[in-house]
N, C-alpha and C positions, 0 to 999 in steps of 0.2 A: 113339217110333213115327215112321216115315218117311212124310211126306205126299207123295202123288203128285198132280200136277196135269195137266190136259190139255196136250198139246203144241200149240204154235201152228201146227204143220203138220198137225194132225188135221182132216180135211175136215168132220167133224161139229161141230167147234168154230168153224168159220168162219161168217160172216154170209151172207145171201143174195147172189147174184150181182148185179152192177151192171145196172140196167135202162137200156138206151140210150134216148135221147130220139128223137123223130121230128119231122121237118120236112117238111110237104107230103106226108105219107104214106111218106116214106123214113126208114130208120134212119140216124141220124147218130152219129158218135163224136168225141171231142175230139182235137185235134191242135194242136201249137204252131205258130203263125204268126209268122214273123219278117219284119216289113215295115219295119224301121228304115231301109233304103235309100230307101224312097219316102215316109217320114214317117208311117207308120202305127203304129210301135211293135211291141212283142211282146205277144202274148196268146194264150189258148187259143181256137181257132176251131173251127167245125163242119165236118166232113168226111163225105161220104156213103160208102156201102159200096164204091163203085168207086174211092175215093181222091181224088175231086175236092172242092175247097173249095166251100162254099155261099156265094154272094155276095148282098149286099143290093142295094137300089135305088141306093145311092150308089156302088157299085162296089167296096166293101170286103168282105172276108170277115165273116160274121156271127159275133160272139162266142158261144161255146158256152153261156155263162151266160144269154144273152138268149133262148134257145129254151125 
């Protein structure tokens, strides 16, 4: 007997949609920050809905994992 399984492209088989994090009441999304030219390295930073990076008190973009 042929066994049929759900397709990975079946919307009912997918998990829930990713919930965006919020920072000071604004939705933020992850983005790759490449600051190797200024000595900051590369990491996933937080970006608001308008596309601007969110900076901390030290002048560096806030890592997405810290929100």
